[in-house]
C-alpha positions, 0 to 999 in steps of 0.5 A: 183878711188872710188869717184866722180867729185864733191867730189874731188872738195870738197876735194881740197877746204877743204885741200888746199882752197887758192891754185890756181885751174884755171887761165883765161887770160882776157884782157891780164891779168891772173886771178886766181881762188882758189879751194874754189872760184871754190867750191862756184861758183859750189855751186851757179850754182848748186842751180841756175840750181836746181831752174831752173828745172834741175833734176837728170839724165837729160842732159845739153849741154855745148857749148864753149871754155875752161873757168872756168865757163864752167868747173864750170857748168859741175861740178854743173850739176854733183853735181845734178846727171845730165849729162853734154854733151860738144859739139864742139864750132866750130860745125855748127848749124845744127850739134847740132840738133841731139845731142840736140834732141837725149839727150832730152836737155832742158838746155844749157850753151852757151859761148857767142853771137856766140853760142847763135845765133847758138842755136836760129837758130835751136830752132824750130828744138829742141822744148824741149830746154827751157833754154839757159844760156850765159857766156859772155854778149857782144852783147846780151844786146837787145836779148829778147828770152824766156828762155835766161838768163846770167850765172850771173843771174843763179849764183846770184839766186843760192847764195840766195837759198844756203843762205836759204838752206845751206846744199842743195849742200852737200846733193846732192853730197852725193847722187852721186855714182861712178857708176852713169853716169858722162858725155856723149861725142858724137863721131865725126860721121865719118861714120854716125850719132854721137853716145853718149858715156856714161861714169861714174864717175868711168870709167873717174876718174879711167883712169885719176888716172892711167895716173897720176900715170904713169907719176908721175903727182902732184898738182904742175903741170900746163896745158894749156887747149886750145883744144875743151872740147868736145874732150875727150882727152882735157876733161881727161887732163884738167878736170878729171886729174885736179880733180884727181891731183889738178894741175892748169888748165890755159885757154888761152884768145883765140885760136889766143893767145894760143901760146903766153899764153903757153910761159907765163904759161910754162906748165909742162904737155902738150898734142897736136895731131900730127898736132900741133907738125907739125905746131910748127916744120914748124914754126921753120924751116921757121924761120930758113930758113929766118935767117942769114947764121951764125945762120942758120949754127949753128942751123943745126950743133947742130940739127945734134948733137941733132939727133945723141945724144939726143934720147939716152940721153932722153932714159936714155942711157947716158952711150952709149954716148961719153964724146965729144958728151955729151959736144957738146950736152950740148953746143947745149942745151945752144945755141940752144935747151934751147932757142928753148924750151923756144920759144915754151913754153916748157921749163918746160914740163916734159911729153908731149903726142901726139895721135889721128894720127900717128906721123912722125919719124922725127917729133917725133925724133926732139922734143925728141932730143931737150930735150922734153919728147914727147911720144905717147898714144893709146885710144879713146872716148869709152875707156876714153883715156888711153889704152896704154902709153909709158914709159919714156925710151921706146918712139918710133914713130912706136908704141903707148906703152904698156897696162897701169894698169888695161888694157888687150889687145888681137888681133882677128883673123882678126887683130882687137884689143880688149880691156878690161879696167875699163875705157870702156863706159857703152853704146852708148846712146839710141843705144843698137844695136851699143853698142852690136856691140862694147861690147862683152858679156864677156866685151871686147871692139872691137876697129875697129883698126887693129894692133899687139903686137910687140916683146917688148910688144908694140902695133902697129896700122896699120889702121882701120879694115874696111878700110884695103882692097886688091888691085885687078889686076895690078902689086900688085894684092892681096896685102894688102891696108891700106889707113890710113897708106899711108895717114900718111906716106905722112903727115909726110912731112912738105909740106903735110897737108892732104891726102885721099887714094883710092885703095881697090878693084882697080888695083892701089892706087891713092891719093888726097893731100892738101898742107900745105899752110904755108910751101909750101908758104914759099918754093915758096917765097924763090924761087921767085915763085909768086902765088895768093892764095891756088888754084893757088899755088897748081897747080904750076908745081914746087909744083907738082914736090915737092909733087911728090918727097914726094910721091916717097920717100913714095913708096920707103919706102913701097917697103921694107915693106913685108905687104904693098908694094902693097900700093904704090901710082901710081897716085896723084892730089893736090886738088884745096881747103883745106878739111874743116869740114864746108864743111863736108869733115873732122870731128870736130876732123880733120879726113878725111871722105873718103867716103863722099870725094869720092862721092863729088869728084867722077869725080876726082876719075874716072879721076885718074883711067881713066889715064887722065892728067887733070880734071876740077872741080867746088866745092861749099864751105862755108865761115866762115860768113855762105855765100856760094861760088864756087871754080873751077880749072883744076887740073893736074893728075900726075903719080908717080914712084912705086918700085918692092917689096924688098924681105926679105933676107932668 
């Protein structure tokens, strides 16, 4: 797509000025912003930023949740030839220091008092940070800091400037080329310092256009923008594709109201990582367990029908379904599936995507069987998301789809997936060594993911190349060990929230497990099992037995996998606290930092491999208000049954 973000804004404002571009829920009421409203806001913000001193090629950080003025600020920055850099709004102050200094940021958009306080806390470490513009003024009236001003003031100053220089904005936009840098996204820093991924207008808009064309997205679609703008997935779905298609982006009032807001909006195009879909299913099952006997029985009966019939109907294979089953499914749709989709806010969804982690087969089948067109995609920050997509009639839980338009894929000798695409990053900012590690001279991007193309042309992901190891010694000596594969299989169970697996270079596999507090708490309450918080519940013998059954089911599954039978879990423990990004155990995209966790809980790793039955642990934790405290417990260490590998038939 040979255009730029600001030109697309101008195009929509010219062709359909009064159509809704964005909606924001404020004080319980949806406020609509038209395309011409958005253009005027961007024009004024761009002029205001120009007067404040923002120049072509500079970076400006945007820090906040999805809000029209955050999006307008990004467009204003791009209109001046400068580069917006979204950061995670829930990042601790210290996590912002490196990106701010690495990108030499002088200008920051901050959503509210929380973000302003965060920036003022680290200002001494970022001496080049001159201007902080805040959107929400609540709590900031008496702040008197140099360079701190409201977006209202910035916009008002720009309005005056544009009155004097009416051609300023158009002249600036005309100078921008599709090959110019459009945005920079910092990686989550799983293995070290975050890296700034540099993308052009062309790389982002080309992938946005290809994804939209694949799923027949139009200006009539609606999305709910509820995930962090700093995550490129959210940025593609609610920013790049928003401008490519011209559909309406809806911003929820807050994270706490997102599910209610979703029911009110009824999006047609929806994206969520597997953990969101897991949470939705868990809440449905909990409500059903608490329902009356008749209602519960009807739900389970029609869900059995849906599981048997739904996927075939969703895949367009209705001819293989009997008339009786079609009638039962239609009845189920009227009595169960339709009301359930409505309750989830998915009545109008014609395409839903999940990505980032593997999704459990049962979870995937559940949503497709009740009539939600849930599919998987494959991509990363470096590829502008869209590498592989699943066609409507070829959605499967064990693959991530076929290469989409413009993409070439090949598999290296070590199993690593290599990608060529118009959506590839230009570079890692100020990091030529890291750039050279992932981009070959002939244009291939090394994904670091191990996988293969199956007989149907679909890509299957096994694990990260660097994480794939070998078992040394014991019954499975020399067998392949894929930690992420094992972790994901365990996370498919509703009672398991997070898993960290170890085994490379060792004689057996051991794992740390976080239980899902909501699911296990409800399970315990229905069995009259009292508990006093997460730590107490996690160490209950009954909970250990519940999790042990999950582990042994995974081991039975792995035993029939020729490649990964050696990845069966021999020992496990349930952690005394939930893994937390604020404690450095997860990235801001909720990926486990396996190495950091191994160092932090070395005593637990050693105890598992030493065959101990219990181990005392005391851990420092950080609370939401910034205070620190300690959580301690004596953890039980449990053995799990493993199975002899099942040899394939000759």
